[in-house]
N, C-alpha and C positions, 0 to 999 in steps of 0.2 A: 474256685482256679487258683490254677498257682501264682506264684508272687511273678515270675517268670515269665509263665503264657501272656500275662496281665501288661506288663508291661514290655513285649514283643506286641500285644495288640495296641498300646497304645503310640508304639515308636513305629509302627504302620500305618494308623491312623494319621497319625503326623507328617511322615513321608506323601502320602497319599495327598493331604489338605493340601501342602506344600509344591506340590505337583501341579496341580490343579490350580491354583495361585499366581502362580508363572505366565497360564497362560491369557493373551490376549485376544479376542473377535472385535475386528474393526470392521464396522456395517457398512455399507456400500454407499449410503450417505457420507459416513466420516473418512473415507478415501479422497476426496475431490479435497478435505481439505487440508487431507497431509499433504498433499502432492501439487501444493500451491509455492511456487517459486520461494518464499519467504521461509519455507519450513526444512531448504536444503541447505549446509552452512558451507558449503561451499560456494554457493550463488556468488557472495559476498568475499573480497578478493579480504579484507581485514579479517575477515571471519575463520576463512582459508586458515593467514600465515599463523592466525592466535591457534588452532588448533593441530598445527602441523609443531610446531613449537611445544605443545603439551606435548603430542606425541614422543617427539625427539628427547624431552627429558624425561619422558615416563618411560621410556623402551631403551632409550638408548642411541636409537636408528633415528636417518638422518634421508630425504627424501621419498621416491618412489610416489611416486604422488601427479607421476606424467602420465607419457604412453605406457601402456606395457611390451614387454618383450623379455624373451628368454638370453640377449646375450646372441643371438645365433643372426641376429640381423634381421629376421624374420616376422618380428610384432607388431 
């Protein structure tokens, strides 16, 4: 087997492994734990304020956490 083909095969195997490692299957019995109110950071005002601060510092944007709308008055 040539070195180019073997390196291409190794690269393909690594990409396939990385693609399957990123998937997470949540069992129905685990969804109950994830849907608890304490798992939602927006349920606490201080946590939401902190996350908003981090987002504005990271992305240079501010706001957008209220009601949705496009500026046409229909939102």
